[in-house]
C-alpha positions as a printed NumPy array, in Angstrom:
array([[  4.996,  -0.871,   0.708],
       [  8.614,   0.293,   0.833],
       [  7.812,   3.669,  -0.698],
       [  5.063,   4.508,   1.785],
       [  7.059,   3.152,   4.713],
       [  9.959,   5.447,   3.821],
       [  7.623,   8.448,   3.966],
       [  5.147,   7.63 ,   6.714],
       [  6.599,   4.696,   8.662],
       [  4.278,   1.953,   7.418],
       [  2.949,   0.692,   4.119],
       [ -0.74 ,   1.353,   4.614],
       [ -3.468,   3.82 ,   3.743],
       [ -3.327,   7.071,   5.655],
       [ -7.112,   7.531,   5.633],
       [-10.341,   5.544,   5.751],
       [-12.468,   4.557,   2.775],
       [-15.509,   6.443,   4.051],
       [-13.564,   9.715,   4.006],
       [-13.373,   9.645,   0.197],
       [-16.963,  10.859,  -0.095],
       [-16.057,  14.149,   1.615],
       [-12.928,  14.886,  -0.433],
       [-12.808,  18.035,  -2.54 ],
       [-10.379,  16.627,  -5.115],
       [ -9.585,  12.967,  -5.838],
       [ -6.561,  11.784,  -7.797],
       [ -6.919,   8.182,  -9.069],
       [ -3.737,   6.721, -10.523],
       [ -2.976,   3.296, -11.983],
       [ -6.193,   1.693, -10.776],
       [ -9.136,   0.266, -12.686],
       [-11.125,   1.053,  -9.583],
       [-14.584,   0.246, -10.895],
       [-13.65 ,  -3.372, -11.615],
       [-10.947,  -4.058,  -9.035],
       [-12.333,  -2.092,  -6.059],
       [-16.057,  -1.461,  -6.605],
       [-16.7  ,  -0.206,  -3.067],
       [-13.936,   2.38 ,  -3.42 ],
       [-15.286,   3.306,  -6.852],
       [-18.736,   3.832,  -5.345],
       [-17.291,   6.269,  -2.798],
       [-15.423,   8.154,  -5.542],
       [-18.561,   8.496,  -7.675],
       [-20.527,   9.553,  -4.622],
       [-17.955,  12.28 ,  -3.973],
       [-18.181,  13.567,  -7.568],
       [-21.958,  13.79 ,  -7.265],
       [-21.386,  15.991,  -4.234],
       [-19.113,  18.301,  -6.215],
       [-15.649,  16.759,  -5.864],
       [-13.161,  17.156,  -8.708],
       [-11.958,  13.779, -10.003],
       [ -8.634,  13.525, -11.846],
       [ -7.838,  10.17 , -13.467],
       [ -4.304,   9.39 , -14.615],
       [ -4.315,   6.244, -16.73 ],
       [ -3.463,   5.42 , -20.35 ],
       [ -6.698,   3.44 , -20.53 ],
       [-10.245,   4.748, -20.539],
       [-11.442,   3.175, -17.296],
       [-15.036,   3.407, -16.087],
       [-14.23 ,   6.164, -13.572],
       [-12.939,   8.357, -16.404],
       [-16.571,   9.085, -17.317],
       [-16.897,  10.973, -14.04 ],
       [-13.542,  12.775, -14.264],
       [-13.033,  16.499, -14.677],
       [ -9.598,  15.652, -16.089],
       [ -8.388,  12.385, -17.623],
       [ -4.647,  12.485, -18.272],
       [ -3.426,   9.672, -20.536],
       [  0.374,   9.422, -20.437],
       [  2.146,   7.019, -22.732],
       [  2.587,   3.693, -20.897],
       [  5.606,   3.763, -18.617],
       [  6.138,   7.54 , -18.79 ],
       [  3.858,   8.727, -15.997],
       [  6.713,   9.431, -13.564],
       [  7.573,  12.442, -15.723],
       [  3.976,  13.643, -15.396],
       [  4.122,  13.561, -11.571],
       [  7.46 ,  15.377, -11.578],
       [  5.893,  18.017, -13.823],
       [  3.036,  18.404, -11.347],
       [  5.48 ,  18.758,  -8.455],
       [  7.465,  21.363, -10.391],
       [  4.311,  23.356, -11.113],
       [  3.185,  23.22 ,  -7.488],
       [  6.505,  24.605,  -6.278],
       [  7.034,  27.239,  -8.971],
       [  3.438,  28.503,  -8.826],
       [  3.519,  28.76 ,  -5.043],
       [  0.778,  26.19 ,  -4.534],
       [  2.794,  24.276,  -1.919],
       [  1.927,  24.48 ,   1.78 ],
       [  4.954,  26.251,   3.246],
       [  3.774,  25.989,   6.851],
       [  3.149,  22.248,   6.621],
       [  6.503,  21.708,   4.908],
       [  8.36 ,  23.623,   7.63 ],
       [  6.572,  21.986,  10.542],
       [  6.105,  18.413,   9.335],
       [  8.615,  17.47 ,   6.63 ],
       [ 12.312,  17.182,   5.83 ],
       [ 14.266,  17.511,   2.603],
       [ 12.108,  20.041,   0.769],
       [ 15.071,  22.073,  -0.484],
       [ 16.698,  19.012,  -2.052],
       [ 13.404,  17.935,  -3.609],
       [ 12.756,  21.422,  -4.975],
       [ 16.209,  21.571,  -6.552],
       [ 15.749,  18.166,  -8.183],
       [ 12.467,  19.323,  -9.742],
       [ 13.883,  22.372, -11.516],
       [ 14.4  ,  20.643, -14.899],
       [ 10.915,  19.103, -14.853],
       [  8.75 ,  21.947, -16.068],
       [  5.288,  20.95 , -17.343],
       [  6.589,  21.526, -20.874],
       [  9.512,  19.123, -20.394],
       [  7.253,  16.603, -18.667],
       [  4.825,  16.877, -21.582],
       [  7.542,  15.927, -24.055],
       [  8.352,  12.856, -21.973],
       [  4.835,  11.588, -21.266],
       [  2.657,  12.97 , -24.07 ],
       [  0.19 ,  14.798, -21.821],
       [ -0.276,  18.485, -22.808],
       [  1.553,  20.893, -20.497],
       [ -1.609,  22.874, -19.728],
       [ -3.313,  19.693, -18.485],
       [ -0.348,  18.897, -16.227],
       [ -0.497,  22.439, -14.845],
       [ -4.258,  22.246, -14.311],
       [ -4.049,  18.867, -12.559],
       [ -1.362,  20.268, -10.263],
       [ -3.51 ,  23.294,  -9.407],
       [ -6.689,  21.347,  -8.761],
       [ -4.935,  18.796,  -6.58 ],
       [ -2.678,  21.208,  -4.681],
       [ -5.477,  23.583,  -3.715],
       [ -8.158,  20.937,  -3.264],
       [-10.598,  22.689,  -5.573],
       [-14.101,  21.394,  -6.074],
       [-15.7  ,  21.276,  -9.536],
       [-17.595,  24.536,  -9.413],
       [-14.614,  26.38 ,  -7.954],
       [-11.961,  24.943, -10.227],
       [-12.852,  26.755, -13.41 ],
       [-14.72 ,  23.865, -15.044],
       [-17.996,  25.493, -14.121],
       [-18.381,  29.11 , -13.073],
       [-19.973,  29.094,  -9.599],
       [-22.665,  31.582,  -8.645],
       [-20.969,  34.971,  -8.673],
       [-17.769,  33.509, -10.156],
       [-16.097,  34.431, -13.415],
       [-14.946,  31.08 , -14.738],
       [-11.535,  29.692, -15.569],
       [ -9.313,  32.782, -15.641],
       [-11.127,  35.073, -13.268],
       [-11.761,  34.826,  -9.575],
       [-13.664,  31.827,  -8.306],
       [-14.997,  30.849,  -4.919],
       [-12.802,  28.432,  -3.   ],
       [-13.984,  25.1  ,  -1.696],
       [-14.629,  26.616,   1.725],
       [-16.28 ,  29.801,   0.501],
       [-13.145,  31.967,   0.455],
       [-11.752,  33.91 ,  -2.495],
       [ -9.089,  32.228,  -4.584],
       [ -7.245,  34.267,  -7.205],
       [ -7.149,  33.268, -10.835],
       [ -3.57 ,  32.032, -10.415],
       [ -4.747,  29.656,  -7.7  ],
       [ -3.098,  31.547,  -4.847],
       [ -4.72 ,  33.563,  -2.137],
       [ -5.73 ,  33.372,   1.482],
       [ -8.312,  30.622,   1.137],
       [ -7.877,  27.459,   3.183],
       [ -7.106,  24.435,   1.072],
       [ -9.717,  21.892,   0.308],
       [ -9.054,  18.225,   0.981],
       [ -7.315,  16.262,  -1.785],
       [ -6.717,  12.527,  -1.656],
       [ -4.613,  10.151,  -3.764],
       [ -5.799,   6.636,  -4.603],
       [ -3.354,   4.427,  -6.478],
       [ -3.345,   0.793,  -7.53 ],
       [ -1.053,  -1.846,  -8.946],
       [ -0.536,   0.193, -12.081],
       [  1.88 ,   2.087,  -9.83 ],
       [  3.26 ,  -0.587,  -7.52 ],
       [  3.852,  -3.499,  -9.889],
       [  6.498,  -1.674, -11.867],
       [ 10.288,  -1.804, -11.882],
       [ 10.294,   1.728, -10.427],
       [  7.226,   1.208,  -8.235],
       [  8.946,   2.265,  -5.015],
       [ 10.069,   5.559,  -6.552],
       [  6.593,   6.189,  -7.943],
       [  5.018,   5.683,  -4.523],
       [  7.552,   8.049,  -2.964],
       [  6.506,  10.61 ,  -5.578],
       [  2.864,  10.161,  -4.526],
       [  3.927,  10.801,  -0.93 ],
       [  5.85 ,  13.912,  -2.007],
       [  2.768,  15.279,  -3.78 ],
       [  0.754,  14.887,  -0.586],
       [  3.399,  16.276,   1.733],
       [  4.357,  19.433,  -0.168],
       [  0.673,  20.375,  -0.437],
       [ -0.256,  19.494,   3.147],
       [ -2.737,  16.873,   1.984],
       [ -1.938,  14.337,   4.676],
       [ -2.895,  14.126,   8.326],
       [ -6.347,  15.61 ,   7.736],
       [ -9.737,  13.993,   7.043],
       [-10.378,  13.081,   3.387],
       [ -6.746,  13.623,   2.36 ],
       [ -3.758,  11.287,   2.288],
       [ -2.06 ,   8.672,   0.155],
       [ -4.092,   5.499,  -0.14 ],
       [ -2.897,   2.329,  -1.89 ],
       [ -5.592,   0.02 ,  -3.24 ],
       [ -4.324,  -3.502,  -2.594],
       [ -4.216,  -6.137,  -5.294],
       [ -5.298,  -9.236,  -3.382],
       [ -7.32 , -10.126,  -0.321],
       [ -5.357,  -9.673,   2.93 ],
       [ -2.166,  -8.388,   1.303],
       [ -2.327,  -5.647,   3.924],
       [ -2.596,  -8.205,   6.718],
       [  0.368, -10.176,   5.424],
       [  2.583,  -7.093,   5.341],
       [  1.326,  -6.016,   8.769],
       [  2.55 ,  -9.354,  10.117],
       [  6.084,  -8.894,   8.805],
       [  5.97 , -10.467,   5.33 ],
       [  8.554,  -7.924,   4.185],
       [ 12.345,  -8.256,   4.058],
       [ 13.246,  -5.515,   6.533],
       [ 10.681,  -5.554,   9.34 ],
       [  9.176,  -7.703,  12.05 ],
       [  5.4  ,  -7.676,  12.68 ],
       [  3.91 ,  -4.235,  13.164],
       [  6.516,  -2.623,  10.863],
       [  9.176,  -2.782,  13.571],
       [ 12.614,  -2.473,  12.023],
       [ 14.8  ,  -5.586,  11.944],
       [ 17.864,  -3.345,  12.212],
       [ 16.765,  -2.139,  15.671],
       [ 18.492,  -4.248,  18.388],
       [ 15.72 ,  -3.538,  20.908],
       [ 13.109,  -4.856,  18.472],
       [ 15.118,  -8.022,  17.822],
       [ 15.635,  -8.603,  21.538],
       [ 11.915,  -8.171,  22.25 ],
       [ 10.858, -10.729,  19.642],
       [ 13.632, -13.132,  20.659],
       [ 12.402, -13.088,  24.26 ],
       [  8.834, -13.761,  23.147],
       [  9.645, -16.497,  20.656],
       [ 12.165, -18.52 ,  22.669],
       [ 10.759, -21.477,  24.57 ],
       [ 11.142, -20.455,  28.238],
       [ 11.87 , -24.081,  29.193],
       [ 14.951, -24.104,  26.963],
       [ 16.922, -21.673,  29.115],
       [ 18.374, -20.176,  25.927],
       [ 16.662, -16.788,  25.919],
       [ 19.89 , -14.89 ,  26.514],
       [ 21.903, -16.806,  23.914],
       [ 19.368, -16.681,  21.095],
       [ 19.328, -13.795,  18.619],
       [ 17.334, -12.983,  15.487],
       [ 18.817, -11.881,  12.129],
       [ 19.663,  -8.196,  11.925],
       [ 20.315,  -8.005,   8.199],
       [ 17.688,  -7.192,   5.597],
       [ 16.26 , -10.18 ,   3.758],
       [ 15.677, -10.512,   0.033],
       [ 12.777,  -9.025,  -1.885],
       [ 10.595, -11.268,  -4.034],
       [ 12.457, -10.449,  -7.25 ],
       [ 15.821, -10.849,  -5.511],
       [ 14.781, -14.285,  -4.278],
       [ 13.732, -15.353,  -7.754],
       [ 16.99 , -14.192,  -9.315],
       [ 19.127, -15.781,  -6.598],
       [ 17.29 , -19.08 ,  -6.97 ],
       [ 17.554, -19.009, -10.765],
       [ 21.313, -18.488, -10.339],
       [ 21.542, -21.506,  -8.035],
       [ 22.283, -19.495,  -4.881],
       [ 18.998, -20.454,  -3.198],
       [ 18.492, -24.215,  -3.047],
       [ 15.008, -24.56 ,  -1.551],
       [ 11.741, -22.633,  -1.377],
       [  8.57 , -22.8  ,   0.683],
       [  5.683, -21.195,  -1.241],
       [  2.287, -20.525,   0.349],
       [ -0.834, -19.519,  -1.548],
       [  0.988, -18.214,  -4.622],
       [  0.938, -19.673,  -8.12 ],
       [  4.213, -18.173,  -9.338],
       [  4.018, -19.671, -12.802],
       [  0.711, -17.977, -13.596],
       [  0.603, -14.72 , -11.618],
       [  3.902, -13.011, -12.388],
       [  4.802, -11.054, -15.514],
       [  8.183, -12.74 , -16.107],
       [  6.991, -16.31 , -16.609],
       [ 10.377, -17.37 , -17.983],
       [ 12.161, -16.251, -14.802],
       [  9.6  , -18.083, -12.646],
       [ 10.023, -21.262, -14.667],
       [ 13.837, -21.095, -14.456],
       [ 13.643, -20.408, -10.746],
       [ 11.406, -23.323,  -9.84 ],
       [ 13.287, -25.818, -11.997],
       [ 16.632, -24.706, -10.541],
       [ 15.609, -25.54 ,  -6.969],
       [ 16.836, -28.681,  -5.242],
       [ 13.725, -28.779,  -3.062],
       [ 10.323, -27.09 ,  -3.384],
       [  7.481, -27.126,  -0.86 ],
       [  4.096, -25.676,  -1.833],
       [  1.298, -25.11 ,   0.68 ],
       [ -1.951, -24.733,  -1.263],
       [ -5.668, -25.416,  -1.439],
       [ -5.442, -26.395,  -5.135],
       [ -2.928, -28.38 ,  -7.16 ],
       [ -1.808, -25.353,  -9.159],
       [  0.759, -25.25 , -11.947],
       [  3.363, -24.323,  -9.337],
       [  2.243, -27.046,  -6.929],
       [  2.671, -29.673,  -9.656],
       [  6.405, -28.922,  -9.652],
       [  6.731, -29.327,  -5.875],
       [  8.584, -32.144,  -4.165],
       [  6.117, -31.833,  -1.273],
       [  2.589, -30.388,  -1.33 ],
       [  1.028, -29.472,   2.014],
       [ -2.786, -29.285,   1.73 ],
       [ -4.08 , -26.084,   3.319],
       [ -7.533, -24.983,   4.454],
       [ -9.486, -22.356,   2.515],
       [-10.818, -19.15 ,   4.067],
       [-14.119, -20.778,   5.09 ],
       [-12.361, -23.744,   6.696],
       [-10.328, -21.846,   9.294],
       [-10.583, -19.008,  11.793],
       [ -8.436, -15.9  ,  11.838],
       [ -8.359, -12.299,  10.721],
       [ -8.281, -10.403,   7.437],
       [ -7.045,  -6.821,   7.184],
       [ -8.416,  -4.732,   4.351],
       [ -6.949,  -1.768,   2.497],
       [ -8.063,   0.781,   5.102],
       [ -6.181,  -1.042,   7.907],
       [ -9.386,  -2.594,   9.242],
       [ -8.845,  -5.976,  10.878],
       [-11.889,  -8.264,  10.685],
       [-12.542, -11.615,  12.333],
       [-13.454, -14.68 ,  10.308],
       [-14.781, -17.812,  12.006],
       [-14.56 , -21.322,  10.581],
       [-17.753, -22.378,   8.784],
       [-16.938, -25.934,   7.693],
       [-14.106, -28.323,   8.578],
       [-11.22 , -28.706,   6.102],
       [-11.546, -31.731,   3.789],
       [ -9.207, -34.709,   3.931],
       [ -5.741, -33.884,   5.238],
       [ -6.073, -30.116,   4.755],
       [ -5.203, -27.991,   7.785],
       [ -5.097, -24.281,   8.671],
       [ -1.845, -22.564,   7.701],
       [ -0.889, -21.675,  11.268],
       [ -1.135, -25.314,  12.366],
       [  1.017, -26.513,   9.46 ],
       [  3.677, -23.865,  10.07 ],
       [  3.677, -24.508,  13.811],
       [  4.073, -28.258,  13.347],
       [  6.82 , -27.887,  10.777],
       [  8.636, -25.198,  12.753],
       [  8.556, -27.323,  15.885],
       [ 10.003, -30.351,  14.099],
       [ 12.759, -28.353,  12.412],
       [ 13.554, -26.615,  15.695],
       [ 13.959, -29.915,  17.525],
       [ 16.112, -31.324,  14.732],
       [ 18.408, -28.277,  14.688],
       [ 18.344, -27.63 ,  18.406],
       [ 16.638, -24.255,  18.   ],
       [ 14.804, -23.238,  21.199],
       [ 11.838, -21.484,  19.57 ],
       [  8.288, -21.78 ,  20.856],
       [  5.779, -23.082,  18.283],
       [  2.993, -24.615,  20.366],
       [  0.123, -22.192,  19.793],
       [ -3.271, -23.539,  20.745],
       [ -5.531, -21.226,  18.749],
       [ -5.659, -18.166,  16.519],
       [ -6.944, -16.245,  19.55 ],
       [ -3.683, -17.029,  21.351],
       [ -1.668, -15.874,  18.337],
       [ -3.644, -12.61 ,  18.242],
       [ -2.794, -12.1  ,  21.907],
       [  0.914, -12.381,  21.115],
       [  0.547,  -9.967,  18.194],
       [ -1.115,  -7.401,  20.455],
       [  1.544,  -7.841,  23.139],
       [  4.487,  -7.379,  20.753],
       [  3.148,  -4.784,  18.306],
       [  2.087,  -1.394,  19.687],
       [ -0.086,  -0.578,  16.658],
       [ -2.22 ,  -3.678,  17.372],
       [ -2.13 ,  -3.38 ,  21.166],
       [ -5.862,  -2.808,  21.624],
       [ -7.064,  -5.573,  19.302],
       [ -8.315,  -8.983,  20.44 ],
       [-10.65 , -11.581,  19.013],
       [-13.165, -10.69 ,  21.725],
       [-13.231,  -7.059,  20.569],
       [-13.33 ,  -8.08 ,  16.914],
       [-16.52 , -10.067,  17.543],
       [-18.358,  -6.734,  17.663],
       [-16.959,  -5.61 ,  14.296],
       [-13.783,  -4.64 ,  12.473],
       [-11.154,  -2.447,  14.134],
       [ -8.662,  -0.181,  12.406],
       [ -5.083,   0.014,  13.543],
       [ -3.357,   1.726,  15.23 ],
       [ -5.51 ,   0.754,  18.165]])
């Protein structure tokens, strides 16, 4: 999220899923797409059947690799060097989009200087992928070359790999990849093999740099498109579940943003709207929270829908963290391993037992209506949070407004406060999903 937000302003896909089928070149990185995202995988395979060049970068032989023109297999943990080698090749070979860089980007000179040591040969030594494959991947992606025009198959009238081929739009492209032909459309799809890494933010920024220096963003069937790991992760981040933003990716450091949300969230009957202010400092990331709690600096935690003991790679850190807490609240639909350690468990409703919205990886918000009532004492998350927030607010004398009557009312507030969701309502969502910005 942070890497994409630094480049494009928000941590979301730049393009729609359906556009994949019309891409000329597709770069799949760190994603077992066939198993984790079968609908996306279907679109990728459909594109290859229509002539798209597929490049897979993954140490494993995933199912999509069978359809790939190139499968680059870097040693685990070394792929950053591979991407730097591709960037170096794109710049030194003149495959970058100079006009796009001048008109739409900043910092190209600094980036170019930082890439000088990372020749494909140096990158090859670091990652284990042959230099000629790094160079070829850079060429195919940068120019958006389709299979028959990329040298893998000589097109009608073409001369193969080292001669002159026909570009993706029917124009001549020289054997060195340069010429006057318009670029095809290249898109990047990446998964948690990129994001769930110690250097995940830097890797995502590198993906954004690949797209920006080649002009493969802001056009149909291009862009940088993260494939999310869990259902509604996108929706959670959209609603401000990040340490530096309010809902709609509005910066917490912006005083006008803080004032706007303070006015909306203060109970008008309290008369405290002018005196109340929201935090301006950045919060902690997930890992920072875990480390602070393990060190005894965080005394209590409220965990919703996350089984920390079983879903995180550093199980020892999670165990130390949870046992170091003075007070743990877990809001869950099951009594998970994490919930068993809680001082208080708040029973929550499952997806079929509540109404609300889900936002998928292509920024499409979809409405879900309650099918069955929650069992026993289980309640929808928004009701639990509202009740608890109201009680804490009264105890501490905080003048915040918590009395929402429905998810429709909450959606109305979201639309009023967040420009990117301004045109979305439950009434409109009844007709089908809507992508933001709207």
